[in-house]
PDB file of N, CA, C and O in Angstrom:
ATOM      1  N   MET A   1      19.056 -28.015  12.448  1.00  0.00           N
ATOM      2  CA  MET A   1      19.273 -26.607  12.651  1.00  0.00           C
ATOM      3  C   MET A   1      17.959 -25.867  12.380  1.00  0.00           C
ATOM      4  O   MET A   1      17.320 -26.081  11.350  1.00  0.00           O
ATOM      5  N   ALA A   2      17.571 -25.015  13.294  1.00  0.00           N
ATOM      6  CA  ALA A   2      16.340 -24.242  13.148  1.00  0.00           C
ATOM      7  C   ALA A   2      16.580 -23.007  12.290  1.00  0.00           C
ATOM      8  O   ALA A   2      17.669 -22.433  12.294  1.00  0.00           O
ATOM      9  N   ILE A   3      15.559 -22.612  11.564  1.00  0.00           N
ATOM     10  CA  ILE A   3      15.613 -21.378  10.787  1.00  0.00           C
ATOM     11  C   ILE A   3      15.194 -20.246  11.707  1.00  0.00           C
ATOM     12  O   ILE A   3      14.168 -20.336  12.381  1.00  0.00           O
ATOM     13  N   ALA A   4      15.990 -19.174  11.739  1.00  0.00           N
ATOM     14  CA  ALA A   4      15.691 -18.044  12.611  1.00  0.00           C
ATOM     15  C   ALA A   4      15.772 -16.736  11.839  1.00  0.00           C
ATOM     16  O   ALA A   4      16.602 -16.577  10.943  1.00  0.00           O
ATOM     17  N   GLN A   5      14.920 -15.826  12.190  1.00  0.00           N
ATOM     18  CA  GLN A   5      14.961 -14.498  11.582  1.00  0.00           C
ATOM     19  C   GLN A   5      15.923 -13.636  12.383  1.00  0.00           C
ATOM     20  O   GLN A   5      15.805 -13.532  13.604  1.00  0.00           O
ATOM     21  N   ARG A   6      16.895 -13.007  11.680  1.00  0.00           N
ATOM     22  CA  ARG A   6      17.868 -12.150  12.356  1.00  0.00           C
ATOM     23  C   ARG A   6      17.364 -10.721  12.507  1.00  0.00           C
ATOM     24  O   ARG A   6      17.610 -10.085  13.532  1.00  0.00           O
ATOM     25  N   GLY A   7      16.670 -10.214  11.513  1.00  0.00           N
ATOM     26  CA  GLY A   7      16.226  -8.826  11.559  1.00  0.00           C
ATOM     27  C   GLY A   7      15.303  -8.529  10.406  1.00  0.00           C
ATOM     28  O   GLY A   7      15.051  -9.387   9.560  1.00  0.00           O
ATOM     29  N   SER A   8      14.798  -7.313  10.374  1.00  0.00           N
ATOM     30  CA  SER A   8      13.936  -6.891   9.281  1.00  0.00           C
ATOM     31  C   SER A   8      14.061  -5.391   9.099  1.00  0.00           C
ATOM     32  O   SER A   8      14.576  -4.683   9.964  1.00  0.00           O
ATOM     33  N   THR A   9      13.586  -4.926   7.971  1.00  0.00           N
ATOM     34  CA  THR A   9      13.585  -3.499   7.694  1.00  0.00           C
ATOM     35  C   THR A   9      12.407  -3.187   6.790  1.00  0.00           C
ATOM     36  O   THR A   9      11.974  -4.032   6.006  1.00  0.00           O
ATOM     37  N   THR A  10      11.900  -1.989   6.901  1.00  0.00           N
ATOM     38  CA  THR A  10      10.798  -1.572   6.039  1.00  0.00           C
ATOM     39  C   THR A  10      11.045  -0.154   5.553  1.00  0.00           C
ATOM     40  O   THR A  10      11.785   0.614   6.168  1.00  0.00           O
ATOM     41  N   ASN A  11      10.419   0.173   4.452  1.00  0.00           N
ATOM     42  CA  ASN A  11      10.489   1.528   3.933  1.00  0.00           C
ATOM     43  C   ASN A  11       9.260   1.756   3.078  1.00  0.00           C
ATOM     44  O   ASN A  11       8.825   0.857   2.357  1.00  0.00           O
ATOM     45  N   ALA A  12       8.713   2.921   3.151  1.00  0.00           N
ATOM     46  CA  ALA A  12       7.575   3.277   2.312  1.00  0.00           C
ATOM     47  C   ALA A  12       7.880   4.583   1.606  1.00  0.00           C
ATOM     48  O   ALA A  12       8.381   5.532   2.207  1.00  0.00           O
ATOM     49  N   LYS A  13       7.573   4.613   0.340  1.00  0.00           N
ATOM     50  CA  LYS A  13       7.792   5.817  -0.442  1.00  0.00           C
ATOM     51  C   LYS A  13       6.482   6.129  -1.148  1.00  0.00           C
ATOM     52  O   LYS A  13       5.994   5.315  -1.932  1.00  0.00           O
ATOM     53  N   THR A  14       5.913   7.285  -0.882  1.00  0.00           N
ATOM     54  CA  THR A  14       4.637   7.621  -1.480  1.00  0.00           C
ATOM     55  C   THR A  14       4.784   8.553  -2.672  1.00  0.00           C
ATOM     56  O   THR A  14       3.892   8.626  -3.517  1.00  0.00           O
ATOM     57  N   ALA A  15       5.894   9.260  -2.745  1.00  0.00           N
ATOM     58  CA  ALA A  15       6.106  10.164  -3.879  1.00  0.00           C
ATOM     59  C   ALA A  15       6.566   9.376  -5.096  1.00  0.00           C
ATOM     60  O   ALA A  15       7.092   8.271  -4.961  1.00  0.00           O
ATOM     61  N   SER A  16       6.372   9.931  -6.269  1.00  0.00           N
ATOM     62  CA  SER A  16       6.817   9.283  -7.499  1.00  0.00           C
ATOM     63  C   SER A  16       8.345   9.234  -7.511  1.00  0.00           C
ATOM     64  O   SER A  16       9.008  10.253  -7.314  1.00  0.00           O
ATOM     65  N   ALA A  17       8.888   8.061  -7.740  1.00  0.00           N
ATOM     66  CA  ALA A  17      10.340   7.882  -7.770  1.00  0.00           C
ATOM     67  C   ALA A  17      10.667   6.711  -8.678  1.00  0.00           C
ATOM     68  O   ALA A  17       9.803   5.887  -8.979  1.00  0.00           O
ATOM     69  N   ASN A  18      11.921   6.638  -9.113  1.00  0.00           N
ATOM     70  CA  ASN A  18      12.356   5.539  -9.967  1.00  0.00           C
ATOM     71  C   ASN A  18      12.964   4.399  -9.184  1.00  0.00           C
ATOM     72  O   ASN A  18      13.352   3.383  -9.761  1.00  0.00           O
ATOM     73  N   SER A  19      13.052   4.556  -7.868  1.00  0.00           N
ATOM     74  CA  SER A  19      13.615   3.474  -7.062  1.00  0.00           C
ATOM     75  C   SER A  19      13.081   3.544  -5.633  1.00  0.00           C
ATOM     76  O   SER A  19      12.589   4.574  -5.172  1.00  0.00           O
ATOM     77  N   ILE A  20      13.198   2.419  -4.963  1.00  0.00           N
ATOM     78  CA  ILE A  20      12.837   2.297  -3.562  1.00  0.00           C
ATOM     79  C   ILE A  20      14.056   1.710  -2.866  1.00  0.00           C
ATOM     80  O   ILE A  20      14.653   0.761  -3.375  1.00  0.00           O
ATOM     81  N   SER A  21      14.431   2.245  -1.732  1.00  0.00           N
ATOM     82  CA  SER A  21      15.584   1.695  -1.021  1.00  0.00           C
ATOM     83  C   SER A  21      15.211   1.376   0.419  1.00  0.00           C
ATOM     84  O   SER A  21      14.272   1.941   0.980  1.00  0.00           O
ATOM     85  N   CYS A  22      15.970   0.455   1.001  1.00  0.00           N
ATOM     86  CA  CYS A  22      15.780   0.109   2.406  1.00  0.00           C
ATOM     87  C   CYS A  22      17.136  -0.238   2.998  1.00  0.00           C
ATOM     88  O   CYS A  22      18.054  -0.644   2.285  1.00  0.00           O
ATOM     89  N   SER A  23      17.248  -0.075   4.295  1.00  0.00           N
ATOM     90  CA  SER A  23      18.480  -0.391   5.002  1.00  0.00           C
ATOM     91  C   SER A  23      18.681  -1.892   5.102  1.00  0.00           C
ATOM     92  O   SER A  23      17.716  -2.657   5.104  1.00  0.00           O
ATOM     93  N   LYS A  24      19.922  -2.306   5.182  1.00  0.00           N
ATOM     94  CA  LYS A  24      20.221  -3.721   5.412  1.00  0.00           C
ATOM     95  C   LYS A  24      19.727  -4.084   6.810  1.00  0.00           C
ATOM     96  O   LYS A  24      19.967  -3.338   7.759  1.00  0.00           O
ATOM     97  N   PRO A  25      19.045  -5.214   6.949  1.00  0.00           N
ATOM     98  CA  PRO A  25      18.607  -5.631   8.294  1.00  0.00           C
ATOM     99  C   PRO A  25      19.804  -5.842   9.223  1.00  0.00           C
ATOM    100  O   PRO A  25      20.875  -6.253   8.776  1.00  0.00           O
ATOM    101  N   THR A  26      19.625  -5.568  10.484  1.00  0.00           N
ATOM    102  CA  THR A  26      20.705  -5.765  11.446  1.00  0.00           C
ATOM    103  C   THR A  26      21.015  -7.246  11.606  1.00  0.00           C
ATOM    104  O   THR A  26      20.119  -8.087  11.535  1.00  0.00           O
ATOM    105  N   GLY A  27      22.281  -7.558  11.821  1.00  0.00           N
ATOM    106  CA  GLY A  27      22.687  -8.929  12.088  1.00  0.00           C
ATOM    107  C   GLY A  27      22.941  -9.797  10.876  1.00  0.00           C
ATOM    108  O   GLY A  27      23.236 -10.982  11.028  1.00  0.00           O
ATOM    109  N   VAL A  28      22.835  -9.238   9.659  1.00  0.00           N
ATOM    110  CA  VAL A  28      23.048 -10.040   8.447  1.00  0.00           C
ATOM    111  C   VAL A  28      24.510 -10.504   8.378  1.00  0.00           C
ATOM    112  O   VAL A  28      25.432  -9.707   8.553  1.00  0.00           O
ATOM    113  N   VAL A  29      24.707 -11.794   8.124  1.00  0.00           N
ATOM    114  CA  VAL A  29      26.044 -12.353   7.959  1.00  0.00           C
ATOM    115  C   VAL A  29      26.106 -13.128   6.640  1.00  0.00           C
ATOM    116  O   VAL A  29      25.076 -13.489   6.071  1.00  0.00           O
ATOM    117  N   SER A  30      27.303 -13.373   6.172  1.00  0.00           N
ATOM    118  CA  SER A  30      27.507 -14.106   4.926  1.00  0.00           C
ATOM    119  C   SER A  30      26.772 -15.441   4.966  1.00  0.00           C
ATOM    120  O   SER A  30      26.855 -16.181   5.947  1.00  0.00           O
ATOM    121  N   GLY A  31      26.053 -15.738   3.885  1.00  0.00           N
ATOM    122  CA  GLY A  31      25.307 -16.984   3.791  1.00  0.00           C
ATOM    123  C   GLY A  31      23.843 -16.854   4.164  1.00  0.00           C
ATOM    124  O   GLY A  31      23.064 -17.777   3.923  1.00  0.00           O
ATOM    125  N   ASP A  32      23.449 -15.723   4.750  1.00  0.00           N
ATOM    126  CA  ASP A  32      22.042 -15.517   5.096  1.00  0.00           C
ATOM    127  C   ASP A  32      21.201 -15.369   3.835  1.00  0.00           C
ATOM    128  O   ASP A  32      21.662 -14.830   2.830  1.00  0.00           O
ATOM    129  N   LEU A  33      19.969 -15.851   3.898  1.00  0.00           N
ATOM    130  CA  LEU A  33      19.006 -15.665   2.824  1.00  0.00           C
ATOM    131  C   LEU A  33      18.272 -14.359   3.085  1.00  0.00           C
ATOM    132  O   LEU A  33      17.665 -14.176   4.140  1.00  0.00           O
ATOM    133  N   LEU A  34      18.332 -13.453   2.115  1.00  0.00           N
ATOM    134  CA  LEU A  34      17.632 -12.178   2.219  1.00  0.00           C
ATOM    135  C   LEU A  34      16.415 -12.221   1.307  1.00  0.00           C
ATOM    136  O   LEU A  34      16.526 -12.587   0.137  1.00  0.00           O
ATOM    137  N   LEU A  35      15.259 -11.851   1.835  1.00  0.00           N
ATOM    138  CA  LEU A  35      14.019 -11.808   1.061  1.00  0.00           C
ATOM    139  C   LEU A  35      13.517 -10.367   1.032  1.00  0.00           C
ATOM    140  O   LEU A  35      13.602  -9.647   2.027  1.00  0.00           O
ATOM    141  N   ALA A  36      12.997  -9.964  -0.111  1.00  0.00           N
ATOM    142  CA  ALA A  36      12.419  -8.625  -0.237  1.00  0.00           C
ATOM    143  C   ALA A  36      11.070  -8.735  -0.928  1.00  0.00           C
ATOM    144  O   ALA A  36      10.935  -9.424  -1.939  1.00  0.00           O
ATOM    145  N   LEU A  37      10.088  -8.066  -0.385  1.00  0.00           N
ATOM    146  CA  LEU A  37       8.788  -7.919  -1.030  1.00  0.00           C
ATOM    147  C   LEU A  37       8.648  -6.439  -1.332  1.00  0.00           C
ATOM    148  O   LEU A  37       8.553  -5.613  -0.424  1.00  0.00           O
ATOM    149  N   VAL A  38       8.638  -6.113  -2.613  1.00  0.00           N
ATOM    150  CA  VAL A  38       8.585  -4.718  -3.041  1.00  0.00           C
ATOM    151  C   VAL A  38       7.320  -4.514  -3.861  1.00  0.00           C
ATOM    152  O   VAL A  38       7.048  -5.268  -4.795  1.00  0.00           O
ATOM    153  N   THR A  39       6.557  -3.501  -3.511  1.00  0.00           N
ATOM    154  CA  THR A  39       5.331  -3.189  -4.220  1.00  0.00           C
ATOM    155  C   THR A  39       5.406  -1.769  -4.752  1.00  0.00           C
ATOM    156  O   THR A  39       5.808  -0.846  -4.043  1.00  0.00           O
ATOM    157  N   SER A  40       5.014  -1.607  -6.008  1.00  0.00           N
ATOM    158  CA  SER A  40       5.084  -0.298  -6.649  1.00  0.00           C
ATOM    159  C   SER A  40       3.966  -0.167  -7.668  1.00  0.00           C
ATOM    160  O   SER A  40       3.529  -1.156  -8.257  1.00  0.00           O
ATOM    161  N   ASN A  41       3.510   1.053  -7.869  1.00  0.00           N
ATOM    162  CA  ASN A  41       2.536   1.293  -8.932  1.00  0.00           C
ATOM    163  C   ASN A  41       3.223   1.836 -10.179  1.00  0.00           C
ATOM    164  O   ASN A  41       2.569   2.372 -11.074  1.00  0.00           O
ATOM    165  N   ASP A  42       4.551   1.695 -10.234  1.00  0.00           N
ATOM    166  CA  ASP A  42       5.331   2.189 -11.371  1.00  0.00           C
ATOM    167  C   ASP A  42       5.802   1.082 -12.293  1.00  0.00           C
ATOM    168  O   ASP A  42       6.713   1.317 -13.087  1.00  0.00           O
ATOM    169  N   GLY A  43       5.233  -0.111 -12.230  1.00  0.00           N
ATOM    170  CA  GLY A  43       5.609  -1.182 -13.143  1.00  0.00           C
ATOM    171  C   GLY A  43       6.577  -2.175 -12.539  1.00  0.00           C
ATOM    172  O   GLY A  43       6.635  -2.326 -11.318  1.00  0.00           O
ATOM    173  N   THR A  44       7.338  -2.851 -13.381  1.00  0.00           N
ATOM    174  CA  THR A  44       8.215  -3.947 -12.994  1.00  0.00           C
ATOM    175  C   THR A  44       9.319  -3.511 -12.044  1.00  0.00           C
ATOM    176  O   THR A  44       9.898  -2.436 -12.208  1.00  0.00           O
ATOM    177  N   ILE A  45       9.611  -4.345 -11.051  1.00  0.00           N
ATOM    178  CA  ILE A  45      10.623  -4.063 -10.030  1.00  0.00           C
ATOM    179  C   ILE A  45      11.830  -4.961 -10.262  1.00  0.00           C
ATOM    180  O   ILE A  45      11.680  -6.169 -10.444  1.00  0.00           O
ATOM    181  N   THR A  46      13.028  -4.377 -10.257  1.00  0.00           N
ATOM    182  CA  THR A  46      14.271  -5.126 -10.452  1.00  0.00           C
ATOM    183  C   THR A  46      15.343  -4.611  -9.499  1.00  0.00           C
ATOM    184  O   THR A  46      15.223  -3.507  -8.968  1.00  0.00           O
ATOM    185  N   SER A  47      16.380  -5.397  -9.282  1.00  0.00           N
ATOM    186  CA  SER A  47      17.522  -4.972  -8.488  1.00  0.00           C
ATOM    187  C   SER A  47      18.719  -5.844  -8.841  1.00  0.00           C
ATOM    188  O   SER A  47      18.607  -7.070  -8.883  1.00  0.00           O
ATOM    189  N   SER A  48      19.845  -5.224  -9.090  1.00  0.00           N
ATOM    190  CA  SER A  48      21.069  -5.945  -9.423  1.00  0.00           C
ATOM    191  C   SER A  48      21.489  -6.835  -8.253  1.00  0.00           C
ATOM    192  O   SER A  48      21.533  -6.384  -7.108  1.00  0.00           O
ATOM    193  N   GLY A  49      21.793  -8.087  -8.543  1.00  0.00           N
ATOM    194  CA  GLY A  49      22.235  -9.015  -7.514  1.00  0.00           C
ATOM    195  C   GLY A  49      21.105  -9.770  -6.832  1.00  0.00           C
ATOM    196  O   GLY A  49      21.357 -10.684  -6.047  1.00  0.00           O
ATOM    197  N   TRP A  50      19.876  -9.401  -7.120  1.00  0.00           N
ATOM    198  CA  TRP A  50      18.705 -10.063  -6.547  1.00  0.00           C
ATOM    199  C   TRP A  50      18.031 -10.906  -7.626  1.00  0.00           C
ATOM    200  O   TRP A  50      18.032 -10.533  -8.799  1.00  0.00           O
ATOM    201  N   THR A  51      17.459 -12.037  -7.232  1.00  0.00           N
ATOM    202  CA  THR A  51      16.735 -12.911  -8.148  1.00  0.00           C
ATOM    203  C   THR A  51      15.247 -12.783  -7.881  1.00  0.00           C
ATOM    204  O   THR A  51      14.797 -12.840  -6.737  1.00  0.00           O
ATOM    205  N   ARG A  52      14.501 -12.611  -8.941  1.00  0.00           N
ATOM    206  CA  ARG A  52      13.055 -12.453  -8.835  1.00  0.00           C
ATOM    207  C   ARG A  52      12.401 -13.820  -8.657  1.00  0.00           C
ATOM    208  O   ARG A  52      12.577 -14.705  -9.494  1.00  0.00           O
ATOM    209  N   LEU A  53      11.650 -13.995  -7.577  1.00  0.00           N
ATOM    210  CA  LEU A  53      10.939 -15.243  -7.320  1.00  0.00           C
ATOM    211  C   LEU A  53       9.591 -15.267  -8.008  1.00  0.00           C
ATOM    212  O   LEU A  53       9.177 -16.305  -8.525  1.00  0.00           O
ATOM    213  N   GLY A  54       8.915 -14.161  -8.022  1.00  0.00           N
ATOM    214  CA  GLY A  54       7.600 -14.093  -8.628  1.00  0.00           C
ATOM    215  C   GLY A  54       6.979 -12.746  -8.373  1.00  0.00           C
ATOM    216  O   GLY A  54       7.476 -11.950  -7.576  1.00  0.00           O
ATOM    217  N   HIS A  55       5.879 -12.500  -9.066  1.00  0.00           N
ATOM    218  CA  HIS A  55       5.215 -11.220  -8.885  1.00  0.00           C
ATOM    219  C   HIS A  55       3.742 -11.352  -9.235  1.00  0.00           C
ATOM    220  O   HIS A  55       3.319 -12.283  -9.920  1.00  0.00           O
ATOM    221  N   GLY A  56       2.989 -10.403  -8.747  1.00  0.00           N
ATOM    222  CA  GLY A  56       1.578 -10.303  -9.077  1.00  0.00           C
ATOM    223  C   GLY A  56       1.319  -8.896  -9.578  1.00  0.00           C
ATOM    224  O   GLY A  56       1.866  -7.930  -9.047  1.00  0.00           O
ATOM    225  N   SER A  57       0.499  -8.782 -10.581  1.00  0.00           N
ATOM    226  CA  SER A  57       0.256  -7.480 -11.175  1.00  0.00           C
ATOM    227  C   SER A  57      -1.237  -7.186 -11.185  1.00  0.00           C
ATOM    228  O   SER A  57      -2.040  -7.997 -11.648  1.00  0.00           O
ATOM    229  N   GLY A  58      -1.599  -6.011 -10.666  1.00  0.00           N
ATOM    230  CA  GLY A  58      -2.998  -5.608 -10.677  1.00  0.00           C
ATOM    231  C   GLY A  58      -3.470  -5.290 -12.082  1.00  0.00           C
ATOM    232  O   GLY A  58      -4.564  -5.690 -12.480  1.00  0.00           O
ATOM    233  N   GLN A  59      -2.649  -4.572 -12.833  1.00  0.00           N
ATOM    234  CA  GLN A  59      -2.915  -4.252 -14.231  1.00  0.00           C
ATOM    235  C   GLN A  59      -1.569  -4.265 -14.942  1.00  0.00           C
ATOM    236  O   GLN A  59      -0.570  -3.856 -14.349  1.00  0.00           O
ATOM    237  N   PRO A  60      -1.506  -4.715 -16.176  1.00  0.00           N
ATOM    238  CA  PRO A  60      -0.224  -4.776 -16.886  1.00  0.00           C
ATOM    239  C   PRO A  60       0.503  -3.435 -16.868  1.00  0.00           C
ATOM    240  O   PRO A  60      -0.071  -2.399 -17.206  1.00  0.00           O
ATOM    241  N   ASP A  61       1.757  -3.469 -16.476  1.00  0.00           N
ATOM    242  CA  ASP A  61       2.654  -2.310 -16.449  1.00  0.00           C
ATOM    243  C   ASP A  61       2.137  -1.161 -15.584  1.00  0.00           C
ATOM    244  O   ASP A  61       2.526  -0.012 -15.793  1.00  0.00           O
ATOM    245  N   LEU A  62       1.266  -1.454 -14.615  1.00  0.00           N
ATOM    246  CA  LEU A  62       0.753  -0.382 -13.771  1.00  0.00           C
ATOM    247  C   LEU A  62       1.008  -0.651 -12.297  1.00  0.00           C
ATOM    248  O   LEU A  62       1.406   0.260 -11.571  1.00  0.00           O
ATOM    249  N   PHE A  63       0.794  -1.860 -11.842  1.00  0.00           N
ATOM    250  CA  PHE A  63       0.969  -2.199 -10.440  1.00  0.00           C
ATOM    251  C   PHE A  63       1.708  -3.521 -10.345  1.00  0.00           C
ATOM    252  O   PHE A  63       1.332  -4.484 -11.013  1.00  0.00           O
ATOM    253  N   ASP A  64       2.754  -3.588  -9.528  1.00  0.00           N
ATOM    254  CA  ASP A  64       3.550  -4.802  -9.426  1.00  0.00           C
ATOM    255  C   ASP A  64       3.949  -5.035  -7.973  1.00  0.00           C
ATOM    256  O   ASP A  64       4.397  -4.110  -7.296  1.00  0.00           O
ATOM    257  N   SER A  65       3.790  -6.242  -7.503  1.00  0.00           N
ATOM    258  CA  SER A  65       4.234  -6.662  -6.189  1.00  0.00           C
ATOM    259  C   SER A  65       5.172  -7.842  -6.416  1.00  0.00           C
ATOM    260  O   SER A  65       4.747  -8.884  -6.913  1.00  0.00           O
ATOM    261  N   THR A  66       6.428  -7.689  -6.061  1.00  0.00           N
ATOM    262  CA  THR A  66       7.463  -8.648  -6.439  1.00  0.00           C
ATOM    263  C   THR A  66       8.222  -9.190  -5.230  1.00  0.00           C
ATOM    264  O   THR A  66       8.618  -8.428  -4.348  1.00  0.00           O
ATOM    265  N   TRP A  67       8.424 -10.515  -5.194  1.00  0.00           N
ATOM    266  CA  TRP A  67       9.312 -11.167  -4.225  1.00  0.00           C
ATOM    267  C   TRP A  67      10.671 -11.339  -4.882  1.00  0.00           C
ATOM    268  O   TRP A  67      10.757 -11.827  -6.009  1.00  0.00           O
ATOM    269  N   LEU A  68      11.738 -10.943  -4.186  1.00  0.00           N
ATOM    270  CA  LEU A  68      13.107 -11.127  -4.662  1.00  0.00           C
ATOM    271  C   LEU A  68      13.932 -11.754  -3.534  1.00  0.00           C
ATOM    272  O   LEU A  68      13.593 -11.625  -2.357  1.00  0.00           O
ATOM    273  N   TYR A  69      15.020 -12.433  -3.912  1.00  0.00           N
ATOM    274  CA  TYR A  69      15.898 -12.990  -2.883  1.00  0.00           C
ATOM    275  C   TYR A  69      17.352 -12.884  -3.320  1.00  0.00           C
ATOM    276  O   TYR A  69      17.657 -12.711  -4.500  1.00  0.00           O
ATOM    277  N   LYS A  70      18.237 -12.992  -2.340  1.00  0.00           N
ATOM    278  CA  LYS A  70      19.677 -13.111  -2.588  1.00  0.00           C
ATOM    279  C   LYS A  70      20.316 -13.751  -1.370  1.00  0.00           C
ATOM    280  O   LYS A  70      19.759 -13.711  -0.272  1.00  0.00           O
ATOM    281  N   ILE A  71      21.478 -14.336  -1.566  1.00  0.00           N
ATOM    282  CA  ILE A  71      22.264 -14.887  -0.466  1.00  0.00           C
ATOM    283  C   ILE A  71      23.312 -13.834  -0.109  1.00  0.00           C
ATOM    284  O   ILE A  71      24.064 -13.380  -0.971  1.00  0.00           O
ATOM    285  N   ALA A  72      23.354 -13.454   1.151  1.00  0.00           N
ATOM    286  CA  ALA A  72      24.298 -12.420   1.587  1.00  0.00           C
ATOM    287  C   ALA A  72      25.726 -12.876   1.372  1.00  0.00           C
ATOM    288  O   ALA A  72      26.076 -14.025   1.639  1.00  0.00           O
ATOM    289  N   GLY A  73      26.538 -11.961   0.889  1.00  0.00           N
ATOM    290  CA  GLY A  73      27.957 -12.217   0.703  1.00  0.00           C
ATOM    291  C   GLY A  73      28.755 -11.714   1.892  1.00  0.00           C
ATOM    292  O   GLY A  73      28.190 -11.308   2.908  1.00  0.00           O
ATOM    293  N   GLY A  74      30.063 -11.744   1.757  1.00  0.00           N
ATOM    294  CA  GLY A  74      30.939 -11.309   2.841  1.00  0.00           C
ATOM    295  C   GLY A  74      30.927  -9.815   3.078  1.00  0.00           C
ATOM    296  O   GLY A  74      31.288  -9.352   4.159  1.00  0.00           O
ATOM    297  N   SER A  75      30.516  -9.060   2.079  1.00  0.00           N
ATOM    298  CA  SER A  75      30.504  -7.599   2.200  1.00  0.00           C
ATOM    299  C   SER A  75      29.219  -7.050   1.598  1.00  0.00           C
ATOM    300  O   SER A  75      29.160  -6.768   0.401  1.00  0.00           O
ATOM    301  N   GLU A  76      28.201  -6.900   2.418  1.00  0.00           N
ATOM    302  CA  GLU A  76      26.919  -6.383   1.960  1.00  0.00           C
ATOM    303  C   GLU A  76      26.869  -4.866   2.146  1.00  0.00           C
ATOM    304  O   GLU A  76      27.451  -4.336   3.093  1.00  0.00           O
ATOM    305  N   PRO A  77      26.171  -4.163   1.239  1.00  0.00           N
ATOM    306  CA  PRO A  77      26.044  -2.715   1.392  1.00  0.00           C
ATOM    307  C   PRO A  77      25.147  -2.381   2.598  1.00  0.00           C
ATOM    308  O   PRO A  77      24.449  -3.250   3.121  1.00  0.00           O
ATOM    309  N   SER A  78      25.176  -1.132   3.022  1.00  0.00           N
ATOM    310  CA  SER A  78      24.348  -0.719   4.157  1.00  0.00           C
ATOM    311  C   SER A  78      22.884  -0.567   3.781  1.00  0.00           C
ATOM    312  O   SER A  78      22.016  -0.515   4.653  1.00  0.00           O
ATOM    313  N   SER A  79      22.603  -0.496   2.461  1.00  0.00           N
ATOM    314  CA  SER A  79      21.217  -0.410   2.006  1.00  0.00           C
ATOM    315  C   SER A  79      21.093  -1.071   0.630  1.00  0.00           C
ATOM    316  O   SER A  79      22.085  -1.304  -0.060  1.00  0.00           O
ATOM    317  N   TYR A  80      19.859  -1.361   0.259  1.00  0.00           N
ATOM    318  CA  TYR A  80      19.565  -1.997  -1.021  1.00  0.00           C
ATOM    319  C   TYR A  80      18.592  -1.109  -1.790  1.00  0.00           C
ATOM    320  O   TYR A  80      17.719  -0.475  -1.198  1.00  0.00           O
ATOM    321  N   SER A  81      18.748  -1.068  -3.101  1.00  0.00           N
ATOM    322  CA  SER A  81      17.896  -0.245  -3.941  1.00  0.00           C
ATOM    323  C   SER A  81      17.183  -1.125  -4.967  1.00  0.00           C
ATOM    324  O   SER A  81      17.782  -2.030  -5.548  1.00  0.00           O
ATOM    325  N   PHE A  82      15.899  -0.848  -5.180  1.00  0.00           N
ATOM    326  CA  PHE A  82      15.079  -1.597  -6.124  1.00  0.00           C
ATOM    327  C   PHE A  82      14.504  -0.616  -7.138  1.00  0.00           C
ATOM    328  O   PHE A  82      13.827   0.344  -6.770  1.00  0.00           O
ATOM    329  N   ALA A  83      14.779  -0.862  -8.417  1.00  0.00           N
ATOM    330  CA  ALA A  83      14.301   0.012  -9.491  1.00  0.00           C
ATOM    331  C   ALA A  83      12.844  -0.298  -9.790  1.00  0.00           C
ATOM    332  O   ALA A  83      12.438  -1.460  -9.810  1.00  0.00           O
ATOM    333  N   THR A  84      12.065   0.740 -10.022  1.00  0.00           N
ATOM    334  CA  THR A  84      10.653   0.583 -10.385  1.00  0.00           C
ATOM    335  C   THR A  84      10.415   1.224 -11.731  1.00  0.00           C
ATOM    336  O   THR A  84      11.116   2.155 -12.125  1.00  0.00           O
ATOM    337  N   GLY A  85       9.417   0.716 -12.435  1.00  0.00           N
ATOM    338  CA  GLY A  85       9.032   1.306 -13.713  1.00  0.00           C
ATOM    339  C   GLY A  85       9.874   0.876 -14.865  1.00  0.00           C
ATOM    340  O   GLY A  85       9.643   1.309 -15.994  1.00  0.00           O
TER     341      GLY A  85
END
């Protein structure tokens, strides 16, 4: 079985905020692997239901670029939110 990309989504937020959100990619079905790369200058990035794969930091508690993943369930929300700082 070949691995195929179903869809993607992007979002950029330049103003100071405590979270970053993005829409669910089109075509997501239960069992799909969802990957997120979130970058923020507000510190550590987290999200409920997502597992952190790794991160790189430019300066401690100042800049963070984080990979997260989750397996889609039967009922996914229309958007995902990632807490920063």
